[in-house]
N, C-alpha and C positions, 0 to 999 in steps of 0.2 A: 475589507483585506483577509486573507487568511494567516495563520501563524507564522507560515516559512514563505511569505510572498516577499521578504527581504533576503532571501537567502539565496545567495551567488551561485552561478555554475562552479567557480573559480573556489569558494570555500565547500561546495559540496565535492568535487573533485579530489578534495584533499582527503576523504574519506575512502577506505577500500570499498569494492563491491559489497564484501561480506557486511560491512557496518552499514553502507547504505540500505541494503535489504532488509537488514534487521531494523533500522530505524523507520523504513516503511512499515514492516511487521509491527513494531511496537503503535503505531498510528491505527493499523488494522485491530491490534489488541484493543484500542481505547474505542473504537467503534462498536467494537462487540458488545461494548457495556451498554450501548443505546438501542441496540436491536430490540429490545424488547420493553423499553421505557418508552413514556409518552412524550420524550424530548427528540421529537424529528428534527429538528433545527440542530441539535447537537450532532447528531449521527450525518445531517447534510454537512456540516462544518468540519467532522471528521473525514469523509468521502473527499472534500475538496483538499484538505492537507496531503490525503494519500496521494491525490491526482497530481498534486503539486512536485511531490516528492519524485514521483516517478517521472514526471516530465523532465525534472533535472537530471535523474540518472540516465534517461536516454539521451539527454543533451551532452552528456560528459561521456557517455559511452564510446570506445574507439570499434568495438567489435559488431560488425552489422548484423550479425546472428543474434547476438544477444539484444541487440536494440530492438530488433523485429520482434523477438520473445517478450520482450516487456512491453512494446506496443500492445501486443496480443491480449495480454495479462492486463494491460491498461482500461481495455476494451470491457473487460468485464467488471471494473470498479466503476466505469462509467457508465456501464447499464444499472450497478447496484446503485449508483448516485440517483439516477433517473427515477427509479422506483421508491425512494426513501419514505414515501408515504404508506408505502406496504412492506415494510423490508422483509427480507427473507434470511433467516439465521443460518440455514442450511447451504445455501448459494455463497453465503458469506465466508462459511467456513469453508467450503471447496475452494473459493479465491485464496484466502489466508494460506491454506494448505499449499495450493500450488506457488504461491509467491515463495513460501520456505525452502521449496524445492532447488529455486535458481542457484544456491550455493551450498556446499556442504556445511559448514558452519551455521547456516541459518536452517538447514535440515534437523541438526541436531537438537534444534529449539522444540522441534513439533512436540514431543510426548509432553513439553512443560506448558505450553500454551493453546495444544488443541484437545490434550486427554489422549 
């Protein structure tokens, strides 16, 4: 069971989209630490948490175009999850950057988390 398995859609929908994207970004930032370590299990768990939060975000979103784009982004993470045994820091960074572009508030964090 992942850390966010008990998080309900009702609770998640209480957060603004900015907060939701930033919390997903926080998990992406955590996952970044495991890209170069030998702890593939931790990277896998981080991607599972990210996927769970994206699923919740998609579930509570009312705007179909945003849901569609989030699902496309989710596919990027699902692919990274499937190749955890051979992590790709450049692809992780590109996916992280794309996530942060979803909202203006999240985009302002790019220089701080991605350099």
